[in-house]
C-alpha beads as a LAMMPS data file, in Angstrom:
LAMMPS data file: protein, C-alpha beads

79 atoms
78 bonds

1 atom types
1 bond types

-500.0 500.0 xlo xhi
-500.0 500.0 ylo yhi
-500.0 500.0 zlo zhi

Masses

1 110.0

Atoms # bond

1 1 1 428.116 40.239 -245.834
2 1 1 428.309 42.946 -248.498
3 1 1 430.385 40.684 -250.797
4 1 1 427.793 37.910 -250.564
5 1 1 424.971 40.366 -251.256
6 1 1 426.828 41.775 -254.303
7 1 1 427.512 38.297 -255.623
8 1 1 423.880 37.194 -255.237
9 1 1 422.512 40.357 -256.900
10 1 1 425.106 40.294 -259.727
11 1 1 424.442 36.578 -260.406
12 1 1 420.671 37.141 -260.417
13 1 1 421.109 40.139 -262.757
14 1 1 423.172 38.068 -265.127
15 1 1 420.668 35.156 -265.160
16 1 1 417.773 37.553 -265.907
17 1 1 419.896 39.366 -268.528
18 1 1 420.442 36.048 -270.445
19 1 1 416.758 35.173 -270.073
20 1 1 415.802 38.613 -271.485
21 1 1 418.251 38.177 -274.415
22 1 1 416.723 34.806 -275.129
23 1 1 413.273 36.413 -275.171
24 1 1 414.375 39.186 -277.524
25 1 1 413.960 41.916 -274.890
26 1 1 417.257 43.707 -275.435
27 1 1 416.417 46.931 -273.564
28 1 1 415.638 44.908 -270.400
29 1 1 418.861 42.925 -270.961
30 1 1 420.788 46.127 -271.095
31 1 1 419.308 47.313 -267.801
32 1 1 420.279 44.119 -266.094
33 1 1 423.729 44.253 -267.534
34 1 1 424.082 47.680 -265.927
35 1 1 422.864 46.304 -262.577
36 1 1 425.353 43.434 -262.820
37 1 1 428.197 45.936 -263.462
38 1 1 427.007 48.130 -260.596
39 1 1 427.017 45.232 -258.124
40 1 1 430.225 43.760 -259.353
41 1 1 431.685 41.871 -256.350
42 1 1 435.275 41.921 -257.706
43 1 1 435.532 45.747 -258.225
44 1 1 432.791 47.379 -256.039
45 1 1 431.393 50.631 -257.359
46 1 1 430.039 51.744 -253.958
47 1 1 429.726 50.677 -250.321
48 1 1 426.428 49.858 -248.711
49 1 1 426.777 52.385 -245.900
50 1 1 425.121 55.800 -246.109
51 1 1 421.885 57.196 -247.428
52 1 1 422.473 57.408 -251.186
53 1 1 423.587 53.753 -251.517
54 1 1 420.324 52.675 -249.834
55 1 1 418.440 54.603 -252.514
56 1 1 420.535 53.058 -255.186
57 1 1 419.731 49.622 -253.841
58 1 1 416.059 50.479 -253.841
59 1 1 416.245 51.842 -257.382
60 1 1 418.079 48.723 -258.647
61 1 1 415.301 46.531 -257.264
62 1 1 412.828 48.184 -259.738
63 1 1 414.107 46.213 -262.826
64 1 1 413.726 42.954 -260.968
65 1 1 410.090 43.738 -260.114
66 1 1 409.536 44.912 -263.653
67 1 1 410.904 41.640 -265.087
68 1 1 408.517 39.648 -262.910
69 1 1 405.431 41.667 -263.840
70 1 1 406.159 42.075 -267.595
71 1 1 404.463 39.631 -269.926
72 1 1 406.721 36.900 -271.244
73 1 1 407.274 36.139 -274.898
74 1 1 407.090 32.591 -275.950
75 1 1 409.265 31.308 -278.812
76 1 1 407.868 28.930 -281.271
77 1 1 409.760 25.627 -281.548
78 1 1 411.803 25.089 -284.620
79 1 1 410.050 22.536 -286.770

Bonds

1 1 1 2
2 1 2 3
3 1 3 4
4 1 4 5
5 1 5 6
6 1 6 7
7 1 7 8
8 1 8 9
9 1 9 10
10 1 10 11
11 1 11 12
12 1 12 13
13 1 13 14
14 1 14 15
15 1 15 16
16 1 16 17
17 1 17 18
18 1 18 19
19 1 19 20
20 1 20 21
21 1 21 22
22 1 22 23
23 1 23 24
24 1 24 25
25 1 25 26
26 1 26 27
27 1 27 28
28 1 28 29
29 1 29 30
30 1 30 31
31 1 31 32
32 1 32 33
33 1 33 34
34 1 34 35
35 1 35 36
36 1 36 37
37 1 37 38
38 1 38 39
39 1 39 40
40 1 40 41
41 1 41 42
42 1 42 43
43 1 43 44
44 1 44 45
45 1 45 46
46 1 46 47
47 1 47 48
48 1 48 49
49 1 49 50
50 1 50 51
51 1 51 52
52 1 52 53
53 1 53 54
54 1 54 55
55 1 55 56
56 1 56 57
57 1 57 58
58 1 58 59
59 1 59 60
60 1 60 61
61 1 61 62
62 1 62 63
63 1 63 64
64 1 64 65
65 1 65 66
66 1 66 67
67 1 67 68
68 1 68 69
69 1 69 70
70 1 70 71
71 1 71 72
72 1 72 73
73 1 73 74
74 1 74 75
75 1 75 76
76 1 76 77
77 1 77 78
78 1 78 79
């Protein structure tokens, strides 16, 4: 199941990264790019067993929560 979890987290991070880029929030996009690289399902950076990977998983959930609670920026339509 760890490959499926990595794929889902990496895909979610990439989707949020593109949304952040579209909104002009480049720092948040960089954080999600790092999360996507960290959870890369092709070349795993860590295994999910042990104590420190659990802390890493918990720490990587913080940007997702921050992206949900941060105010969104609306773009004006091109006229």
